[in-house]
C-alpha positions in Angstrom: 0.0 0.0 0.0 1.3 3.4 -1.0 1.1 6.1 1.6 -0.4 9.5 0.6 2.0 12.4 0.2 -0.8 15.0 0.6 -4.3 15.2 2.1 -7.0 17.2 0.4 -9.0 19.4 2.7 -12.7 20.2 2.3 -12.0 23.5 0.6 -9.8 21.8 -2.0 -6.4 23.0 -0.5 -3.9 20.3 0.1 -1.6 19.8 3.2 1.5 17.7 3.1 1.0 14.4 4.9 4.4 14.7 6.6 5.6 17.8 8.5 8.2 18.8 11.0 7.1 19.1 14.5 8.8 21.8 16.6 7.8 21.0 20.3 10.0 22.8 22.8 13.6 23.8 22.1 16.3 25.1 24.4 15.9 28.4 26.2 16.6 30.6 23.1 15.0 28.3 20.6 17.9 28.8 18.1 18.0 25.0 17.4 14.3 25.1 16.6 14.9 27.9 14.1 17.8 26.0 12.5 15.8 22.8 12.4 13.0 24.5 10.6 15.4 26.2 8.1 17.0 22.8 7.4 13.7 21.0 7.0 12.5 23.6 4.5 15.7 23.4 2.6 15.2 19.6 2.4 11.7 19.9 1.0 9.4 19.9 4.0 6.5 22.2 3.4 4.4 21.5 6.6 5.6 23.1 9.9 3.7 22.2 13.1 4.0 24.2 16.2 2.1 25.7 19.1 2.0 28.9 21.0 2.6 26.9 24.2 6.0 25.8 22.9 7.3 29.4 23.0 9.1 29.1 19.7 6.6 30.6 17.2 8.9 33.7 16.7 11.8 31.4 15.6 9.6 29.4 13.3 8.4 32.6 11.6 12.0 33.8 11.3 13.0 30.5 9.7 10.2 30.7 7.2 11.2 34.2 6.2 14.9 33.3 5.9 14.1 30.2 3.8 13.2 32.3 0.8 10.4 29.9 0.0 7.1 31.6 -1.0 4.7 31.6 1.9 1.9 30.1 -0.2 4.1 26.9 -0.5 4.3 26.4 3.2 1.5 24.9 5.4 1.8 26.0 9.0 -0.3 24.4 11.7 -0.6 25.2 15.4 -2.5 23.9 18.4 -4.9 25.7 20.7 -3.6 25.8 24.2 -5.8 24.4 27.0 -6.3 27.9 28.4 -7.8 29.2 25.1 -10.7 26.8 24.6 -13.5 29.3 25.3 -15.1 30.3 22.0 -14.3 33.9 22.7 -10.6 33.1 23.1 -10.0 31.3 19.8 -9.7 34.4 17.6 -7.4 36.1 20.1 -5.2 32.9 20.2 -5.0 32.8 16.4 -4.1 36.5 16.3 -1.4 35.9 18.9 0.1 33.0 17.0 0.0 34.9 13.7 1.8 37.8 15.3 4.4 35.6 16.9 4.9 33.7 13.6 5.0 37.0 11.7 2.4 35.6 9.3 -0.9 36.7 8.0 -4.0 34.6 7.9 -4.4 32.7 4.6 -1.0 33.9 3.3 
């Protein structure tokens, strides 16, 4: 059985089936930044992080430094346990986008 390389979402967009997870790095997250830069240079186009990991700034910097057009990179994040109230979700998204230095849908 051949494994899929992409998954098609309900809106027709595709997400790579394999991505690099960032979890928590060391205190300054420089290794996370370097790992993301290396992964992108090796062909990864799906980066998975979370605000709770404290490394979204470094992920965003790595994406910018990669030179790869933003529309070619799929970025996912997770909603922290403390942001599960419906009124908190948009604020959490805005915070992650700010930290990642990205815009929604771009």
